[in-house]
MARGUZA-56990 format. One record per residue (C-alpha): z, y, x; residue in three letters; residue number from 1. Coordinates in pm, 1 decimal. Each point is the difference from the previous one (the first is absolute). Layout:
       up    north     east resn resi
        Z        Y        X  ala  NUM
...
***
This chain:
       up    north     east resn resi
     -4.9    -11.2      8.5  met    1
    107.2    245.4    266.8  glu    2
   -347.5    -50.3    169.2  ser    3
   -179.3     63.3   -340.1  leu    4
    158.6    330.1    -13.4  his    5
    -66.7     93.4    354.9  arg    6
   -377.6   -108.5    -80.9  ala    7
      2.6    233.1   -281.8  his    8
    139.2    289.0    171.5  ala    9
   -226.7    -25.7    309.0  leu   10
   -284.7      0.6   -283.9  ala   11
    153.9    297.7   -158.3  leu   12
     11.2    177.5    335.7  leu   13
   -364.1    -87.2     81.3  ala   14
   -121.6    135.9   -326.6  thr   15
    224.5    313.6     50.2  leu   16
   -154.1     69.0    335.3  leu   17
   -351.3    -44.7    -85.7  ala   18
     88.7    267.4   -315.2  ala   19
    108.2    251.3    208.3  cys   20
   -245.2    321.7   -109.7  ala   21
     -4.0    376.5     59.1  thr   22
     13.6    257.5   -255.7  ser   23
   -269.3    301.3     12.0  pro   24
    297.0    183.4    186.1  leu   25
     49.7   -243.8    256.1  gly   26
    334.4   -160.5   -138.9  arg   27
     33.3   -396.8     19.9  ser   28
    -23.3   -175.0   -321.2  gln   29
     35.1   -356.8   -122.6  leu   30
   -298.9    -95.6   -206.6  arg   31
    -18.3   -362.9   -109.3  leu   32
   -248.6     32.8   -233.1  phe   33
   -410.0     46.0      6.9  pro   34
    -67.4    319.1   -165.2  glu   35
   -229.1   -204.0   -253.8  ser   36
    299.8   -146.2   -134.9  thr   37
    189.3    317.0    -31.3  met   38
   -327.6    146.8   -195.0  asp   39
     48.1   -285.4   -246.6  glu   40
    349.3     90.5    -29.5  met   41
    -65.9    347.0    -69.3  gly   42
   -264.5    -64.9   -248.4  ala   43
    218.7   -252.4   -200.0  ala   44
    271.6    274.2     -9.4  ala   45
   -227.4    264.5    -82.8  tyr   46
   -182.7   -217.6   -288.5  ala   47
    352.2    -69.5   -161.8  glu   48
    105.1    381.8      4.6  leu   49
   -310.7     51.5   -160.2  gln   50
     69.6   -234.7   -282.4  trp   51
    340.8    101.6    -44.3  glu   52
    -30.4    367.9     16.7  thr   53
   -177.5    249.5   -193.9  pro   54
   -300.5    186.5    136.5  his   55
    -44.9    386.4    -55.1  ser   56
   -247.3     98.0   -258.4  arg   57
    -36.7    347.3    152.7  asp   58
   -342.6     22.6    152.5  ala   59
     60.7    325.2    167.7  val   60
    306.9   -124.8    169.1  ala   61
   -188.4   -351.0     77.6  asp   62
   -236.3    191.9    182.4  ala   63
    195.7    227.1    168.1  tyr   64
    200.7   -261.4    163.3  val   65
   -307.4   -217.3     82.0  arg   66
   -146.2    315.0    144.8  cys   67
    327.0     30.2    251.3  val   68
     12.7   -358.6     79.4  ala   69
   -361.9    -55.8     69.0  asn   70
      0.1    291.5    230.6  ala   71
    311.4   -134.7    181.5  val   72
   -174.7   -362.5     24.8  val   73
   -312.7    135.2    107.7  asp   74
    143.1    155.6    317.8  ala   75
     97.5   -298.8    101.1  leu   76
   -160.2   -163.3    350.7  ala   77
   -244.0   -253.5     -3.0  asp   78
    239.7   -232.7    164.2  ser   79
    259.4     83.5   -252.2  glu   80
   -227.8    -71.6   -305.2  arg   81
     13.4   -363.3   -106.8  arg   82
    -68.6     33.9   -357.5  thr   83
    -97.3    214.3   -299.0  glu   84
    323.0    178.6   -136.1  trp   85
     62.0     -5.2   -349.2  glu   86
    209.2    263.2   -180.4  val   87
    188.2    -29.0   -342.8  thr   88
    209.9    282.2   -187.0  val   89
    275.1   -151.3   -171.3  phe   90
    147.9    170.6   -299.4  his   91
    371.3     13.1     80.0  asp   92
    273.9    264.6     51.4  lys   93
     48.7   -146.2    333.3  ala   94
    -12.2    246.7    309.5  val   95
   -169.1   -263.0    191.5  asn   96
   -287.1   -138.6    154.7  ala   97
   -111.7   -311.5    267.8  phe   98
   -265.7   -153.0    185.4  ala   99
    -52.0   -369.1     64.4  leu  100
   -160.0   -241.0    243.2  pro  101
   -354.2    -53.4   -133.7  gly  102
    -75.3    366.6    -64.9  gly  103
    181.6     53.4   -347.2  lys  104
    160.6    373.4    -76.6  ile  105
    234.9     42.8   -284.5  gly  106
    110.3    374.9   -120.4  val  107
    203.0     53.6   -268.4  tyr  108
    -17.5    305.3   -227.6  thr  109
    355.8     80.6     72.2  gly  110
    -61.9     99.0    324.9  leu  111
   -305.1    256.4   -102.6  leu  112
    298.4    217.3   -138.7  glu  113
    193.9     14.9    350.8  val  114
   -330.6    -59.5    254.3  ala  115
   -131.2    365.7    -65.6  arg  116
   -350.2     24.4     62.4  gly  117
   -243.5   -190.2    220.2  gln  118
    131.1     37.1    300.1  his  119
    360.6   -121.8    -85.4  gln  120
   -182.9   -324.6   -175.2  leu  121
   -178.2    -69.1    283.9  ala  122
    303.0     28.6    222.0  ala  123
    166.3   -276.3   -224.6  val  124
   -309.0   -216.7      5.7  ile  125
    -36.5     34.1    375.5  gly  126
    328.7   -107.9     57.4  his  127
    -42.8   -316.8   -216.9  glu  128
   -331.0    -76.7    134.6  val  129
    180.5     23.2    336.5  gly  130
    224.8   -266.4    -79.1  his  131
   -287.5   -241.1    -48.6  val  132
   -181.1    134.5    339.7  leu  133
    296.7    -98.2    163.7  ala  134
     47.4   -327.9   -157.1  ser  135
    335.7     68.2    -93.1  his  136
    -27.8   -262.7   -296.5  ala  137
    -69.2   -273.6    246.1  asn  138
    244.2     89.8    218.0  glu  139
    286.9      7.8   -300.8  arg  140
   -141.1   -361.8   -126.4  val  141
     11.9   -132.8    357.2  ser  142
    357.1    137.3     47.3  gln  143
    131.0   -149.3   -306.9  ser  144
   -196.5   -352.0     73.9  trp  145
    191.4    -23.8    321.0  val  146
    332.5     82.8   -145.6  val  147
    -75.7   -246.3   -273.7  glu  148
   -152.7   -272.8    208.9  ser  149
   -270.8     29.9   -173.7  gly  150
    106.5   -214.2   -289.6  leu  151
     36.2    186.6   -314.8  gly  152
   -223.8    268.2     86.9  leu  153
   -268.7   -249.2     50.1  ala  154
     14.4    -69.6   -372.9  gln  155
    -34.5    354.8    -79.4  val  156
   -308.5     27.5    216.3  ile  157
   -188.1   -302.9   -136.5  val  158
     49.1    147.8   -336.0  gly  159
    268.8   -269.7   -109.6  ala  160
    181.6    142.7   -306.9  gly  161
    -24.6    362.0   -117.5  ser  162
    386.9     29.0     -5.9  ser  163
    -41.0     42.9    393.3  ala  164
   -257.2    264.1    -34.0  asn  165
    212.0    287.4    -10.1  pro  166
    163.3    -74.7    361.7  gln  167
   -379.9     -3.3    136.0  leu  168
    -94.9    302.0   -159.9  phe  169
    300.0    196.5    114.4  ala  170
    -86.0   -127.3    365.4  leu  171
   -351.2    128.6    -57.1  leu  172
    156.7    352.9    -66.2  gly  173
     13.1     -6.6   -404.7  leu  174
    404.8     -6.8     19.6  gly  175
     29.1    285.6   -284.4  ala  176
   -261.5   -177.8   -219.7  gln  177
    145.3   -321.3    -41.1  val  178
    350.5     50.3     35.3  gly  179
    105.0   -122.1    337.2  val  180
     58.1    234.9    248.7  leu  181
   -103.4    -39.0    357.0  leu  182
    -33.6    331.1    170.1  pro  183
   -238.8     31.8    273.9  phe  184
    194.4     24.4    371.9  ser  185
     26.1    346.0    109.3  arg  186
   -257.4    -70.4    295.2  ile  187
   -241.4    -89.0   -268.0  gln  188
     37.5    277.7   -207.4  glu  189
    -56.1    239.4    319.7  ser  190
   -299.8   -180.0     79.3  glu  191
   -135.1      6.9   -320.4  ala  192
     82.3    360.1     -1.2  asp  193
   -203.5     96.9    306.9  trp  194
   -258.8   -234.3    -65.8  ile  195
    -62.7    184.8   -372.8  gly  196
     40.8    340.3    161.5  leu  197
   -291.2    -67.0    217.0  asp  198
   -184.3   -175.8   -240.4  leu  199
     20.3    276.6   -262.8  met  200
    -78.9    254.7    233.5  ala  201
   -315.3   -208.3    116.8  arg  202
   -105.3      4.9   -348.7  ala  203
      4.1    369.2    -13.5  gly  204
    338.4     62.0   -170.1  phe  205
    276.3    239.7    111.0  asp  206
    259.4   -205.4    166.0  pro  207
    265.0    262.5    -41.5  arg  208
     12.7   -124.7   -347.2  ala  209
    161.8   -290.9    103.3  ser  210
    326.7    210.0     48.7  val  211
    -32.9    193.4   -317.4  ser  212
    -30.7   -369.9   -180.9  leu  213
    327.1   -139.3    157.4  trp  214
    196.9    309.0    -98.0  glu  215
   -168.0    -20.9   -358.2  asn  216
    136.8   -356.4     -4.2  met  217
    342.6    108.5    105.7  ala  218
     32.5    274.0   -265.8  arg  219
   -137.7   -227.3   -258.6  ala  220
    253.0   -293.9     92.3  gly  221
    308.0    177.1   -162.4  gly  222
    258.4   -256.1    -38.3  ile  223
   -247.6   -289.9    -49.1  ala  224
   -275.0     28.5    244.4  pro  225
   -350.4    -97.2    -75.3  pro  226
    -92.4   -342.6     55.0  glu  227
   -232.2     72.6    283.9  leu  228
    319.3    130.1    180.7  leu  229
    176.5   -315.8    -75.5  ser  230
   -218.7   -180.9    278.2  thr  231
   -122.0    297.1    208.3  his  232
    294.7    199.5     42.9  pro  233
    -56.2    357.3     49.4  ser  234
    234.0    198.8    237.3  ser  235
      2.1    307.5    224.1  asp  236
    -77.2   -249.8    307.7  thr  237
   -304.2    -85.0   -172.8  arg  238
    -92.4    346.3    -34.9  ile  239
     63.6     85.5    358.2  arg  240
   -198.6   -286.5    111.7  asp  241
   -321.1     89.2   -208.1  leu  242
     27.9    394.4    127.6  gln  243
     26.3   -125.5    367.0  arg  244
   -334.0   -169.4    -63.1  arg  245
   -158.8    258.9   -204.7  met  246
   -166.9    202.3    276.7  ala  247
   -186.1   -293.2     95.7  lys  248
    -93.8    -84.6   -382.6  ala  249
   -100.0    385.6    -52.2  val  250
   -263.1    -49.5    271.1  leu  251
   -104.9   -331.0   -173.7  ile  252
    -62.9    144.2   -295.9  gln  253
   -178.9    308.5    131.0  glu  254
   -245.9   -222.8    191.7  ala  255
    -61.2   -224.1   -313.9  ala  256
    -66.0    315.4   -197.8  arg  257
   -253.4    128.9    256.3  ser  258
   -181.8   -344.5    -53.7  arg  259
    -18.7     64.7   -378.5  gly  260
    310.9   -175.0   -118.4  his  261
    144.1    271.1   -260.6  asp  262
    109.5   -200.0   -311.7  pro  263
     19.2    179.0   -335.5  his  264
    187.9   -212.1   -237.9  cys  265
    145.4    165.7   -307.1  ser  266
***
């Protein structure tokens, strides 16, 4: 029995060593799953949310959100573009949005009351797409796999029983939507902030709106913070981090504008 445990441990160690990866900002990550598997997970979660959550019937709001989202994803580099992105606007008062592996974006109508104007909405969408570009879902699922020795989570991944879906969906970044709160780590949040800041600037949006956005989020929170803040904590530190990178982002935006990237979504 001891030799069996040792063999299992060695096999797991070999898997972990083979799964070492690097985030877009150079941080070492554990990623055990191929991106195709993560895309399938994201598509399954997205399909279930679309089935369970009413879609917006406001054609103007839908067109506005898609205009901003399309401008953001159109700014992706060829190396970042693995699939066509799909955007859904959900009719729900939640102040929230998400992006999933497989090119899936969801925006809740409640967010449009807090993210004021195209630039602030682009900051949210850029941040969420940043989580996807940095493979944070893969990292979280991989970490959970290791902690649980792959046993319970394996059933979730292969779709054994819908009762386990909330755990997987939360690992993908849908905590506030499915009632299982698994916040992204602080370093993952910072990476998504920084990637999203540059991405919105590459699309021609004003990166300075990212600071205004998080200030709005904090003011809108009151006693009960918006769902977006439940998994994306806003703080003075976050705003200071954004401001430290702002000069570079503004230069990126100016260069994008000179190349004709000047979105007008309203």
